[in-house]
ZASE-120152 format. One record per residue (C-alpha): residue number from 1; residue in three letters; y, x, z. Coordinates in steps of 0.02 Angstrom, whole numbers, always signed. Example, Ala and Ser with C-alpha at 12.3 -4.5 7.8 and 13.67 -1.06 7.14 Angstrom:
# ZASE-120152
- 1,Ala,-225,+615,+390
- 2,Ser,-53,+684,+357
***
This chain:
# ZASE-120152
- 1,Unk,+498,+674,-964
- 2,Unk,+647,+616,-860
- 3,Unk,+628,+453,-765
- 4,Unk,+760,+322,-795
- 5,Unk,+859,+289,-635
- 6,Unk,+945,+128,-583
- 7,Unk,+1072,+89,-447
- 8,Unk,+1031,-32,-307
- 9,Unk,+1096,-72,-133
- 10,Unk,+993,-87,+26
- 11,Unk,+1064,-187,+172
- 12,Unk,+1009,-201,+353
- 13,Unk,+1100,-283,+499
- 14,Unk,+1041,-228,+670
- 15,Unk,+1105,-311,+827
- 16,Unk,+1238,-178,+853
- 17,Unk,+1280,-118,+676
- 18,Unk,+1260,-151,+491
- 19,Unk,+1222,-29,+351
- 20,Unk,+1243,-51,+164
- 21,Unk,+1173,+97,+70
- 22,Unk,+1184,+128,-117
- 23,Unk,+1035,+217,-193
- 24,Unk,+975,+280,-361
- 25,Unk,+791,+244,-382
- 26,Unk,+667,+255,-524
- 27,Unk,+661,+107,-640
- 28,Unk,+501,+6,-619
- 29,Unk,+490,+28,-429
- 30,Unk,+441,-118,-322
- 31,Unk,+559,-191,-193
- 32,Unk,+464,-113,-48
- 33,Unk,+451,+58,-133
- 34,Unk,+638,+56,-169
- 35,Unk,+679,+19,+14
- 36,Unk,+567,+162,+70
- 37,Unk,+646,+279,-60
- 38,Unk,+823,+232,-6
- 39,Unk,+806,+328,+157
- 40,Unk,+871,+186,+264
- 41,Unk,+718,+205,+376
- 42,Unk,+790,+367,+444
- 43,Unk,+940,+271,+514
- 44,Unk,+829,+136,+592
- 45,Unk,+668,+219,+651
- 46,Unk,+621,+61,+748
- 47,Unk,+596,-32,+583
- 48,Unk,+422,-46,+510
- 49,Unk,+477,-48,+328
- 50,Unk,+299,-66,+265
- 51,Unk,+285,-239,+345
- 52,Unk,+457,-316,+370
- 53,Unk,+513,-461,+259
- 54,Unk,+631,-418,+117
- 55,Unk,+746,-518,+6
- 56,Unk,+862,-498,-142
- 57,Unk,+1035,-578,-135
- 58,Unk,+985,-694,+8
- 59,Unk,+819,-752,-62
- 60,Unk,+657,-695,+19
- 61,Unk,+542,-600,-97
- 62,Unk,+367,-673,-79
- 63,Unk,+277,-512,-128
- 64,Unk,+392,-361,-110
- 65,Unk,+247,-245,-151
- 66,Unk,+233,-322,-325
- 67,Unk,+411,-378,-371
- 68,Unk,+498,-247,-480
- 69,Unk,+681,-213,-444
- 70,Unk,+821,-237,-569
- 71,Unk,+982,-135,-588
- 72,Unk,+1113,-194,-463
- 73,Unk,+991,-283,-346
- 74,Unk,+1047,-295,-164
- 75,Unk,+889,-283,-61
- 76,Unk,+903,-356,+113
- 77,Unk,+792,-307,+258
- 78,Unk,+762,-453,+375
- 79,Unk,+728,-435,+561
- 80,Unk,+632,-562,+663
- 81,Unk,+730,-699,+750
- 82,Unk,+747,-680,+937
- 83,Unk,+746,-869,+960
- 84,Unk,+700,-1013,+846
- 85,Unk,+865,-1100,+800
- 86,Unk,+782,-1273,+804
- 87,Unk,+716,-1242,+980
- 88,Unk,+887,-1180,+1039
- 89,Unk,+971,-1339,+972
- 90,Unk,+837,-1449,+1052
- 91,Unk,+862,-1365,+1222
- 92,Unk,+1052,-1380,+1207
- 93,Unk,+1039,-1566,+1166
- 94,Unk,+920,-1595,+1312
- 95,Unk,+1039,-1505,+1431
- 96,Unk,+1188,-1608,+1368
- 97,Unk,+1089,-1770,+1389
- 98,Unk,+1040,-1720,+1566
- 99,Unk,+1221,-1680,+1611
- 100,Unk,+1278,-1847,+1539
- 101,Unk,+1146,-1941,+1640
- 102,Unk,+1204,-1856,+1801
- 103,Unk,+1383,-1910,+1770
- 104,Unk,+1338,-2095,+1751
***
């Protein structure tokens, strides 16, 4: 029996480059299984695809090992943040306040 295949896209943005890869995968695959089957791991060997967070069209998938993909899904691989944006803003505001106090 022939498995029914569907088309998806897998996206990853590293610091230095971005890759969008189209893939045909078996219908009924989970999000994580589809990412592994796409072959994108060969281009980014530093990624641990079995643990990294995944999303579909900008929304994080809570359980990528259970969520079944749909035709046309764009699966996004998320990398960890290097710095917490809230902490960066807090430090910038503190530095600006300090500079303003020195000028008074």
